[in-house]
N, C-alpha and C positions, 0 to 999 in steps of 0.2 A: 476610217482608214485614210481618207485624203488628208485629214488633219494630222494624223500620225506621220504620214510621209512628209508633210510640210515641216513638221518639227524636226525630223531627221535632217532635212536639208539645211535647217538653221544650225544644227550641231556640227555636222560634217560638211565642210566646203567641198565643191567639185575640185578635182585634181588641178585643173588649170588655174584656179583661183587661190590655191594654197601658197603661202609664203615659203621661201627656202629657209633652211635653218643652218647656221654656222655655229658649231659648238667648239669652244676653245678651252683646252686644259693646259695649265702651267703647273708642273709637278713640284710639290714641296714649297710652294710660294706662300709665305706668311703675310702679315700686314705691312711688310716693308715695301709699300707702294705709295707713290706720291699722294694720291687721293685718299688713302687710308691713314696716312700720317704715322706709320709704325716706326719709321726711321727718318731722321731729318735729311739724310744724304741720299735717299733712294731717288733714282732717276728712271722714271717710267712714263715718258711722255705719251706713249701709245695706249697704255692701259688707262691713263688719265683722259686721253682723247676719247676712248671708248666710253668711259664713264659719262662724259659730256654728251654722248650720243644717245644715252638712255638713262636707266636708273641704277645707281650704285647702292647695293644693300650693304651698308657699312658695318652692320652688326651680323655678318654672315659667319656661320660655323659649320664645321664638318660633323658627321655622325660618328666618326672614329678617327683618332690620330694615328692611324696605320693605313698604308696604301690600299691593300686588298679589301678590307672590310668597308673602307670609306667609298671606294669606287663601286663595289658591289651594291652598297646601299643606294647610292645615287642612281645607278643604272637600272635598278629594279623598283625604286621608290619605297623601300622598306628599311626599317631600322635594323641594326646588327642583332638586336635581341630577337628579331623575327627571322632574319636570314640564318642566324646561327654562325655567322662568320665574324670572328673577332680578331684574328691575326692573319698571317700570310697564307694560311691554309684553313679550311679547304678552298679550292677554287670555286668560283661562282657556279659553274655547271656541275659541281660535285655536291652542292648543298641540297639535301632532299627536299626542303620546303620550297626551293626555287625551280624544281623540276619542270613545272608547267608555266613558269612565269616568263613573259616576253620582256626583253630588255628595251631600253629607250630606242636605239636604232631599229630594232626588230619591229617595234610597234609602228614606227614611221614607214618602214618597208611594207608592212601589211596594209598601210593606208595609201599606197601608191607612190611613195617616195623612192627616189634613187638614193641609196645610202653608200657613202664612201668615206674613207678616213686614211690618215697617215699619222704615225707617231703613237703616243701613249694616251688612249682614252680609257680603256679598261686596264686592270692591273697587268694582265698578260693575255696573249693569244687573241688580240683584237680581231684578227681575220675571221674568227668564227661568227662575229656579230654584224659584219658589214658585207654588202654585196661586192664592194671593191675595197681593197686595203693595200697600202704601200708600207712595208717595213722599212724603217730608216736607220737601223743600226743601233738601237738601244741607247745606252748612255754614251756611246761614241768612242773615239780613239783614246788610247791611254799611252803615256810615255813609257819607255822601257823600265824606268824606275820611278817610284812614287816621289812626289815633289816635296811635300810638307810633313806628312805623317808616315814615318817609315814602318810602323807596326800596324796591327789591327786589320779590319775588314778591307778587302781590295778596293772597294768603292770609296772608302773614306779618305779623301785627299783633296787638296785645293792648290790653286796656283795658275800661272800663265801657261796655257797649252790648249790647242795647237797654234801654229802660226797662221793658219788659213781657216777662216770661218766656214768655208765651203765644205770642210771635212766634218763639220758638226751635224748631227742628226737634225737639230732644230732648223738649221738653214735648209737642209734637204726637204724637211717637212713644209717649211714656208714656201719654197720654190714649187713644190708639188701643188700646194693650194693655189698659188698664183696661176699656174698652168690650168688648173681645173676651172678657175673663175674666168678664164679667157675662152673656154669652150662653150658651145651651144648645147644645152641640156634639154631633152624633150620631155622631161618630168621635173617636178620640183625636187630639189635635192636636200638631203640631210648630210652635211659634211662635218666630220670630226677632225680637228687639228690639235694634236697632242704634243706639246713641247716638254722636253725632258729637264731642261735647266729651270730652276737652280738646284735640282736634286744632285746629290753627290755622285761622282766627283765634281767639285765646284771648279770646273775648268772653263776658261774663256781666253780669247786671244788678247794680246797686249793692249789693243785699242780700248777695250772695255775696262781694263784695269786702270788705264791712264785717266779715265773719267772719275776714278775714285782713288786719289793718291793715298798711299798707305800712311804717310806721315800726318795726314789730316783726318783719319778715320775716327769717328765717334763711336765708342763702345757702348753697348746696351747697359742700362742701369742694373746693377746686381746688389741687392741688399745683403749685408753680412748676416749669416745665420738665418737666412730666409726659410730654410726647411726645418728649423728647430721645433716648430709647432706641429709637425706632421707625425702621424702614427708610424710605427715601424713598418706596418703593412703598406702604407702609402709610399714610403721611401723605397721599399723593396719593389713595389710595382713600377716605379719610374726607372728602376735599374734592370727590369726584366728584359732579357735578350738584348741588352744594351751593347750594341756593336760600335757605337760612336765613341770618340775619345772622351775622357772625363774632363770636366772644367778645370780641375787641378792641373792636369797634364797640359792642356791648351795654354793656360796662363803661365805656368812655369817654363814651358818651352818657348815662350815669346811669340806664340802663333795666334793669339786672340785677334789682334788687329788685322793680321794677314787673312785669317779665316773670314772675318766680317767683310773685309775688302773683296775677297773672292766671291762671297755670296752676293754682295751688291753688284759686282761686275757680271756675275751669271744672270742675275735678274735683269740688268740692263740689256744684256745680249738677247735674252728671251723676249724682252719687250720690243727690241728692234725687229726680231723675226715676226712678232705680231704685227708690227707696223707695215711690213711688206704685204701681209695678207690684207690688212685694212685698206691700204692704198689700192691693191688690185680689185678689191670689192667695190670701192668707191668709183673706180673707172670702168666697171663692168656693167653689163645689162641687168645685173641683179641688185644694184645699189639700193633701189627703192622698194624691193619686195623680199628682203632677207632679215630674218630674226637672228640676232647674235646673242649668245650667252657665253660668258667667260667664268671660269671657276678654277680653284686649286683644290687638291684633295685633302689637305690638312695644313696646319701651321708648322712652325719650325722654331726651335730654340737655338740661339747663338750665345749662350751664357746665362740668359735669364733663369732665375731659380736654380743657378749652378747646374744647368742642364744643357745638353747639346742634342740636336736632332728633334724628332717628333716624340710620340708616345707619352703624352701627358694630357691631363684634363684641365690644365690651366689655359689662360687666355692665349698665350704664345703658341700653345699646341693645337688649339681648335679654331682660332679666328682665321678666316680665309676671305679673299675677294670673291664676291658674286656680283656680276654686272649683267643686266639684260637690256637689250635695245630692240625695239620692234616698230615697224611702220605704223604710223597713226597714234603713237603714244608720245607723251611729253619727253623732252630731252633735258639733260643736265639736272637730274633729280637725285636726291639722296634720302634714303630711308634708314632710320636708326632702329627700326623694329627688328626683332630677332628673325633671321632667315636661316634656313638649313639647306644643305646640298640636296637632300632628297625632295626639296620643294621645286627644284629645277625641272624634274620630269613632268609633274602636272602643269607647271607654268608653260612649258613648251607645247604641251598638248592643247592647252586653251588658246595660246597665241596662234597655233596652226589651224584652229577650228576643228580639232579632232576630238572624238568622244573622251570624256573623263573616265578614269578607272577607279571605281569605288574601293578597290582592294589596296590601293596605295595609301601610305601613311603620311605623306607630305601634304602641304597646302600650296595651291597655286598662289604665286606672288603677284598675279595680275591686279588684284584689288589694291596692293601697295603701289603698283605702277600708276594706277589712277589717282591715288591719294596717299602719298608716302607717310603722312602723319595720322592716318586713320587708326582707330582702336584696333589692337591686334592681340589676341589672347593665346598666341601660340609661341611658347618658349622654344629655344634651340636646345636639343638634347643630344649629348655626346656620351658614348660609352667606350671604355677601354678595358677589354676583358670582361669576364662574367661578373655582374654585380657591382661594377664601378661606374658611376654616372655623374655627369655635370649637367646642370640646368642653367641656361643663360637667359635672363630677361633683358629688358631694355637697360636696366640699371645694375643688376646684380648677377653674380655667379654663385651657385650653390653646388658643392661637390659632396657626394656620399660614396664611401668606399665599402667594399665587401665586408670588412671587419666592423662596420658601423661607425667608424670615425668620419668626421665631417669637416668641411671648410666653407667659409662664406666670405 
């Protein structure tokens, strides 16, 4: 019995010795990040700074190229084919298989943590999962009239708006986090900070657009007839519930460079908000005992494969930044081994000294934080709808669709 109690003490640290956790989400951020090299004009000094503070998982991928299933998967540590969530419904709490499953912040709360968040961590209704939650206004203020795309979904627009950054939910979220980091907390905290940009509408103030002059924008490479080798099923799948503009419209309307500029500006603005949080953390009492994890829920197309938005099993649709920094681990590391969003849950459990959950389907990334080049036999698996899968290894991507057609 004494031996058993000793082992328990090794697995689960006393509350006073547990590190804090800062979980940062950036909505719809693809690999257009300086340290990932997805676009040569990306300006993300603070994401790059965080990468130098820990380990960048440069081959990181989502479990679904759709918001709801991706976040449900990450927050429960289960693949979409297990959760049964493939699209914007059902809600996480409506999925029968997840009825008794505790989410990431709920597990930390159960283990003595104070859990608090602002912005978008879950797909919706974050308040259900945190002890304290600040709603920050969703996707933010909108102009009286759309700026760039007069038709289509109300969120699909881009351009300079508003004049004042303080009106933006992401700035409110960052300032909330700064205030929280100035406070004295009597428990270790699990803090979620969820930024909405660069999700559409791709609005930011003039300052951020000036950093990406429209006349100098470099457009993504698009191969002519790049979809010619796809089956009709695969083409139909990428058009399923397609509320974004077509590539043909964006090109013919002369908006391609403007939309790319708007995305880059939105990314730089979100990066600035992250920088405010990192500055506050570094000057706080929690600088040396806080684990930081940053992620995006899926990738995003801006013309690649003649596609806009998410909802694809291609590299542009699945590749995401995953960065983890933890006290006592090496800094400025890069791993090109496949990493998945649902790996974040078991990784944070291990870094916090909390018991592992054998029902989870992800892998702790801690071994790669110790040795980024070690052998790794876990590919990244993404699904989009029932029976459509992408498998990403260190070198290759294999896609199989429900109709049996394949891509390599």
